[in-house]
PABA-996200 format. One record per residue (C-alpha): residue in three letters; x, z, y. Coordinates in steps of 0.05 Angstrom, whole numbers, plus 5000, padded with zeros to 4 digits. Last residue first. Layout:
N
ALAXZY ...
//
This chain:
669
UNK665891717643 UNK667392057709 UNK660992397732 UNK656292307672 UNK662092467626 UNK663993097663 UNK656793357662 UNK656193167588 UNK662593547572 UNK660194157610 UNK653794137568 UNK647293907599 UNK640994297585 UNK635093817595 UNK627894067594 UNK629094347664 UNK629693627689 UNK622293547670 UNK621093927735 UNK621793287775 UNK616092957737 UNK611493547748 UNK612793517822 UNK611892757825 UNK605192827789 UNK603093377836 UNK604292917895 UNK609192857953 UNK615293107916 UNK621193297959 UNK626393657918 UNK632094077946 UNK637394207894 UNK640494907889 UNK647694907865 UNK651595557857 UNK658295307829 UNK659795047759 UNK654594497766 UNK648794437717 UNK642994397767 UNK645893777801 UNK646793427734 UNK639693627713 UNK637193247774 UNK640792617753 UNK638492697680 UNK631292747703 UNK632292127747 UNK634991747686 UNK628291837650 UNK627692267587 UNK627692177512 UNK634492507504 UNK638191897478 UNK634891437528 UNK636591927584 UNK643791937562 UNK644391177567 UNK640691137633 UNK644991687663 UNK651191317638 UNK648990677671 UNK647491047736 UNK654391347736 UNK657290647726 UNK652890417783 UNK655690967827 UNK662890757813 UNK661390017822 UNK658390097891 UNK651390137920 UNK649490817946 UNK648790848022 UNK648190128045 UNK644689847984 UNK639790427978 UNK638290428052 UNK637189668056 UNK632289647999 UNK631588907982 UNK638088867943 UNK635888917871 UNK640688537825 UNK645389117813 UNK639489577806 UNK635290067847 UNK627790147855 UNK627390227779 UNK629490957788 UNK636391287790 UNK637991057861 UNK631191307885 UNK633391767941 UNK639691977903 UNK636292527863 UNK639393097902 UNK637392787968 UNK638793477998 UNK643093967960 UNK642894707977 UNK650194867965 UNK652395577948 UNK659795677960 UNK663695867897 UNK670195757936 UNK673995427878 UNK668095057849 UNK665694827918 UNK672794587935 UNK673594197869 UNK666793867879 UNK668493687951 UNK675093367931 UNK671692967876 UNK666492697925 UNK659192917922 UNK659093387982 UNK656192868029 UNK655692968104 UNK650292728152 UNK651792678226 UNK647792048239 UNK642791898184 UNK643791598115 UNK651291728122 UNK655891248086 UNK657991248013 UNK653191777987 UNK655891937918 UNK650991867860 UNK650592467815 UNK647892827876 UNK649993277933 UNK648093198006 UNK649993808046 UNK646494468056 UNK651894988058 UNK652295728043 UNK656496348053 UNK657996388127 UNK661797028146 UNK658697618180 UNK663497828236 UNK669598268229 UNK673797848277 UNK678997578228 UNK674197518170 UNK669097148213 UNK674396678242 UNK676996518173 UNK669996368147 UNK668595908206 UNK675195538196 UNK673695438122 UNK666795158141 UNK669794678192 UNK674994428142 UNK669894338087 UNK665593908133 UNK658594118156 UNK652193738142 UNK647794358140 UNK651594958161 UNK651895688142 UNK647596298131 UNK646596768073 UNK640997278073 UNK636997708121 UNK637097268183 UNK632397578236 UNK635098278222 UNK637898348292 UNK644898418261 UNK643897768223 UNK641597428287 UNK647997648322 UNK652097388264 UNK648896708275 UNK650896678348 UNK657996948335 UNK658996438279 UNK656995878326 UNK661796128380 UNK667296188327 UNK666595448310 UNK669395248378 UNK664594738409 UNK666493998414 UNK665893938339 UNK658394008343 UNK655394128274 UNK648393968248 UNK642294338221 UNK645295018232 UNK642895348169 UNK639195998156 UNK637096338091 UNK632096908083 UNK628496788149 UNK625897368190 UNK620097628233 UNK614497228201 UNK608796798224 UNK612596148211 UNK610795868279 UNK612996508313 UNK619196538270 UNK620895818290 UNK620095938364 UNK624796538362 UNK629596158317 UNK629795598369 UNK631896068425 UNK636896448381 UNK640395818357 UNK640295438423 UNK645595888455 UNK650695658403 UNK649894908417 UNK647294328376 UNK641694078420 UNK643393338409 UNK643593468351 UNK639993978308 UNK640894708328 UNK635894978278 UNK634495088204 UNK630395608167 UNK630195708092 UNK624896198066 UNK625796527999 UNK618796747980 UNK616697387945 UNK616097768010 UNK612097218043 UNK607197057987 UNK600697368012 UNK596696728003 UNK593296748071 UNK599696898110 UNK604296498064 UNK600195868077 UNK599095948151 UNK606496058163 UNK608295478118 UNK603695008158 UNK606595248224 UNK613595108200 UNK611294428176 UNK608294288245 UNK614494408285 UNK615293688310 UNK614293468238 UNK620993768219 UNK625193958280 UNK625494708273 UNK626794668198 UNK623494878133 UNK625794888061 UNK621695338016 UNK624895717958 UNK619696057912 UNK618495597853 UNK615795907790 UNK610695377769 UNK605195757806 UNK609195727870 UNK610394977865 UNK602994857851 UNK600695267910 UNK605594927957 UNK603394247931 UNK595994347944 UNK597494748007 UNK600394128040 UNK594093718037 UNK589194238062 UNK594194488114 UNK594893798145 UNK600593318161 UNK604993388100 UNK611492998099 UNK616393568115 UNK615193898048 UNK621994078019 UNK621594517958 UNK627594887931 UNK630194877860 UNK633095407814 UNK628295927841 UNK630896527878 UNK631797257858 UNK632197737917 UNK637598057959 UNK641097417980 UNK648497427995 UNK650497037933 UNK644396717902 UNK641397027840 UNK637396587792 UNK630196437776 UNK627595927726 UNK622495387742 UNK617895287682 UNK612895817705 UNK612096467742 UNK610296617814 UNK603496897795 UNK596896527808 UNK593696377876 UNK586496597876 UNK581896077848 UNK577695537882 UNK580394957840 UNK583694717904 UNK587195387909 UNK584295957948 UNK584696178021 UNK581995518048 UNK577595818102 UNK582496078154 UNK587595568131 UNK583294978153 UNK579994488105 UNK573194838106 UNK573194768181 UNK573094018173 UNK578493638209 UNK575593068250 UNK579392778310 UNK576292088306 UNK583091758292 UNK584092268236 UNK576992128213 UNK578491398203 UNK585391508173 UNK582691978120 UNK576891488106 UNK581990928096 UNK586191368051 UNK579991548011 UNK578590817996 UNK585590707972 UNK585291317926 UNK578691087898 UNK581290387885 UNK587690647852 UNK583491077806 UNK578890497789 UNK572190447825 UNK567889967785 UNK569089227797 UNK573489357759 UNK574089797698 UNK572690537704 UNK578091037689 UNK580891447632 UNK579990947576 UNK578491217507 UNK573990627490 UNK568091107482 UNK569791417549 UNK570390737584 UNK563790507554 UNK560391147575 UNK562991077647 UNK560490357650 UNK553890557618 UNK552591107669 UNK554890647725 UNK549990117704 UNK544190597693 UNK544290837765 UNK540790227793 UNK535290277740 UNK534489597707 UNK530089057737 UNK535588577757 UNK532887947788 UNK540087697802 UNK537287437867 UNK539786847908 UNK536786637974 UNK539185988006 UNK538585968082 UNK539385338123 UNK542385238192 UNK548684918164 UNK550085518119 UNK546786188109 UNK547486468038 UNK542687038029 UNK543887527971 UNK538287957942 UNK539388427884 UNK533188637846 UNK534289367862 UNK530989927822 UNK530390677819 UNK534490957876 UNK531790417923 UNK531789667931 UNK536289157966 UNK541789237915 UNK541689987927 UNK548590007959 UNK547589297985 UNK542089508034 UNK541088788058 UNK546188258036 UNK547987708085 UNK552987148069 UNK556086688121 UNK557885968132 UNK563585468131 UNK569685858155 UNK566786498127 UNK563087098154 UNK560887638105 UNK555088048132 UNK552688688097 UNK546188928128 UNK544789658142 UNK541289528209 UNK543390208234 UNK538490778244 UNK542491288283 UNK543692028273 UNK546992058204 UNK551291458220 UNK555990938191 UNK559990348215 UNK564789828188 UNK567789228222 UNK572388848175 UNK577988378196 UNK580887878146 UNK587787638165 UNK590787608094 UNK594288278106 UNK587788638119 UNK585288948184 UNK580089488182 UNK576189658245 UNK572290308247 UNK565690588270 UNK562291268274 UNK555691618284 UNK553692358283 UNK560792548264 UNK562893258249 UNK565793748301 UNK560194238290 UNK557794138361 UNK557093388349 UNK562292838346 UNK561592108366 UNK566491718324 UNK572591268327 UNK576990888278 UNK582890408276 UNK585590238207 UNK591389768194 UNK594589458132 UNK587889478097 UNK587689608022 UNK585189037978 UNK580689047917 UNK580088737847 UNK584988187868 UNK584487437880 UNK585687507955 UNK578487347975 UNK576087817920 UNK580588357949 UNK577788268019 UNK570788317988 UNK572488967951 UNK575889288011 UNK569789128053 UNK565189408000 UNK569290047994 UNK569290148070 UNK561889988077 UNK560190498023 UNK565291038041 UNK561991128108 UNK555791438074 UNK557292178064 UNK564592198081 UNK564191838147 UNK556992048164 UNK557892778181 UNK558593398140 UNK564693698105 UNK560594298081 UNK563994808126 UNK563494288182 UNK555894308176 UNK552393658196 UNK549993298134 UNK550193938093 UNK544994248140 UNK546994878177 UNK548194538244 UNK541594158244 UNK541893618298 UNK535393238304 UNK532192608277 UNK536192568213 UNK537591838230 UNK540291318182 UNK546590908177 UNK550290478127 UNK553989898159 UNK557989278141 UNK560988708180 UNK566288278147 UNK570487738179 UNK574687138157 UNK572786938086 UNK574986218073 UNK569385738055 UNK562285988053 UNK560585747983 UNK567885757963 UNK566385917890 UNK570486557895 UNK565586827947 UNK559486657904 UNK562586977842 UNK564387607881 UNK557187677904 UNK554687577832 UNK559188137807 UNK556488587862 UNK549288407847 UNK550288577774 UNK550489327793 UNK557189647775 UNK559889697846 UNK553089927872 UNK553790577832 UNK559490847874 UNK560291437827 UNK567691587827 UNK570691627757 UNK574492107713 UNK575792027639 UNK579792547600 UNK586992557575 UNK587893267600 UNK594293107637 UNK591392487670 UNK584992877683 UNK588693417723 UNK592892897759 UNK586592517777 UNK583693137810 UNK590193267848 UNK590492547872 UNK583292607895 UNK584993217936 UNK590792857970 UNK586392247982 UNK581592688020 UNK574993068014 UNK573792927941 UNK570892357898 UNK566292197957 UNK561991997922 UNK558592317862 UNK563692487809 UNK563292207738 UNK566992687694 UNK569792747624 UNK570393447596 UNK576593767566 UNK575194447597 UNK581294377642 UNK578793697661 UNK571993987679 UNK575394517721 UNK578993977760 UNK572493587772 UNK568994237790 UNK573894417845 UNK574893707871 UNK567393587880 UNK565494267908 UNK566394107982 UNK562393467977 UNK555893817958 UNK554393877883 UNK552793247842 UNK558193257789 UNK556092847728 UNK559193167667 UNK561392857602 UNK561493057528 UNK556593647528 UNK554193977463 UNK560494407461 UNK558194777523 UNK563995097560 UNK563394627620 UNK555894767622 UNK557095517621 UNK561995457678 UNK556695117720 UNK551895697714 UNK545295797677 UNK544095197633 UNK537394837635 UNK535494407575 UNK531893777598 UNK524593687579 UNK522593477649 UNK528193447699 UNK524793377767 UNK518393707744 UNK521694297708 UNK526894397762 UNK521494357816 UNK522695057843 UNK529295407828 UNK528495947776 UNK534695737738 UNK538795867802 UNK546195737791 UNK544395077760 UNK546894667702 UNK543194077673 UNK543093917599 UNK543193367546 UNK541992737586 UNK543092157538 UNK547891587546 UNK550090927515 UNK544690417531 UNK542490687598 UNK535390747625 UNK534791497614 UNK541891577641 UNK539891217705 UNK533591637713 UNK537592277706 UNK542491977757 UNK536791947808 UNK535092677796 UNK542292867804 UNK542492497870 UNK536292887893 UNK539293567876 UNK540393937811 UNK547894097815 UNK552294007754 UNK549393487707 UNK550793457632 UNK551392807594 UNK551792697519 UNK555192027509 UNK551491647455 UNK554391297395 UNK550290717368 UNK555790227383 UNK556489497403 UNK559989457470 
//
């Protein structure tokens, strides 16, 4: 890139990595170090480690500084996501010292913030930009060692003794080797596997990891096996309490490659000449790129070039966004296998949002509405979150949904073997949201669909949920062998105990069964059911997705719901991908879509949704969700975003206000 423009860098966190990056910027073509931020301006060695550099008191001050274009984040791991998000909010580009964040979920949230801000964000694996890496790829592609079959890579050193308060051991600081140095052999293995497949990187199809844990519950040493779809197997290892050989070995069908200390190109934090040994037929050929530049200068220039070109991510072989996410997913799987959950990720410690702020107010783009039988205002959509496996990951989406105005949360006794109920209980307890939330509980799923199960399961659910009531309750299935009055009696008893304080009813119940239940309640003076949770979408479910499922999308159902004004909490309200590019008359690879939604009537509805979406400047899936919201009976769609981007995309439906004529046209033409 030919330009005289310089990126003005600021550094957050004046540690040893920051000092190394200072040298890299000094040796770069497109950067200048303008300031360094510290919370302790009187810290010893600042003047000698960063001679002549302006010192800013406080990280916030650096982010607010108009003389700074981009920020290098060099604080401990636990601060990476926080300050990367705050940098995006301040309009600053960031290069984040590895790991990008503690998990793939956190990285996704960081990238979402920068995607919205239009700013650059990159993960600082400096070895990826060193000329040695490009040379290594060239040698592999040349076939010098034949077909790549196995990779062995390690990064390990010994701290000598266990130091529980040190950042390399402390669970509160996400210590251990996997996050600190394990990302290097993982990222290199994924890079090599990708080169062998003609791609920038490859994600393994299987990860199997283990580790030796210390008293903090972090890893002293650890190893993992990565299996790739092309048959390549990688053995990776890391340590903070063992001096590993730290040699990258690439075994091919005709020889092998060895690279010592690849992350510093065989050198140190200042310079690495780049040594690559090709061992073949009993002979060794040594290749060096003879690079004398500062090892950190290449990533500084790569980031600067991306920023100047108005790109938001590094170019390969640098860590692109997809590359960083893939790397983090491997590390997540590795430490899951090893049984590592950092204390800082648990609900007792994670009492603030990912940006380290108190949870904001329950206001935003999601409007509120009354629901018959419920004594509080409820959001127009409900959040289902059965896919989250940790508090740290689930709380990211729960926080965002709440701050956008959402307050209905869909839980069930069977989801995640009870874990999602536990997660919600921990979340509302440390966020203080219970009274403002509308909590849906569900129980009595088949095969345990009996009246006497309701109270037993609700007792367990309330314990997990850390509350003494649910706002809405559904039987998760129906059992036609049991008189409906027995189910009404069981739910009415819970209403009288105060354990159900709003409407109750059935999930996947027929109209006939619901009418019979209402008639029984009116005849006996019991509380009558007032709500359903059946499938409802612009596309009609033709056959059940799962056994016992019931759709409410037929013409007869719509007429009944309008007449009865029964509230329906609609699951699969966006047709499980039918209104995205995953579906189409010529796309038959998705068995579920074909089986449950493919017919001429549904495709005609899809065509109309596409036509209207084009006119409105939206996507068909937004129109499909707006259709569910615009019904002339109380209709609450359940949405199941897994990421912040998916949540924001779903909420674009609120930008669409369908008229009754448009609703009718979408449905019937």
